[in-house]
C-alpha angles and dihedrals in degrees: 000000000000121000116209108205129160114265109241126235090248091053091049091050093047091049090051090050092052090048088059088052092054103266105109118208122166110262142154106287088214086075093063098081091047090050093049090053091051095046090051087067095050120097098197140027087241090071090061092058093045090052090051090054091048092050092050098042096092095052131066097191119132090251093053091048092048092050090048092051091053093047095047092047091053091051085063128188115038095026099079094112090057092050093050095044095050093041090056090049092049094049091051097045123084112238116270097188107127094201140021099019094110096036124122111230129189118221122177090344096308124115112228133181106231095216091053091047093053093046091047092051091052093048091049093050089049093049091049092051091048090050090052087055090048091245092138099161092059091039092054092050094050095043090052088054091050091049091051090055094043107033089154093061116100088192091058091049094047094048090050090051090051092054091045088055090059094044104037107011138255095296092058091049092049093048092050091051093046090051088059088071085078092056118114086232095057102079113080114245142187123240139170116243129215091274092055094253121139113240136184121228117196097140095118097052093041091052093049096046093045092055092046091053090049092052093046091050092049091048091054092049094049 
């Protein structure tokens, strides 16, 4: 069941901050000038992520939890507990986005359901944090769930192979990657972008083959 609640000013501001850091979430464009003024006073990118977490700390909506997951994950090492905590809250909270959450979007010629994409991103961030804490069983479970939601994502495939390597060995990781050659997303394809220009998408196959080469090289050196 979807909840349709008004997005708060803090959530709008936090979304605008993350957009400036490269994670675009729909927000009120009137926030952009306010965000630019704040960022001008920051000395490091880290302060942006910390401010996002602060702005979202008083709310437990799905949007606030999503923004917090993204901010904690960008802070990197030492913030795994924050990623995992907020990811769990997000996954257990009905969506409060009042627009766009059920939309289909097209990125690089691939149709994606926005709600699945957001959930997949959170699961992947959670799996990464769990891997960093050597909790590979949980990480494998959550990364498999992310992969199921984002089968078009080379990043999701590669991260799953990396966790498989820890849990089942190099051969299992290599086999999983090789199996991706049968995916409908593996063959490169042409598409027309929003500006009417023809583009070439081979990101999936490049990601798979690059990781396979890396594993083969490491196997030879060991």
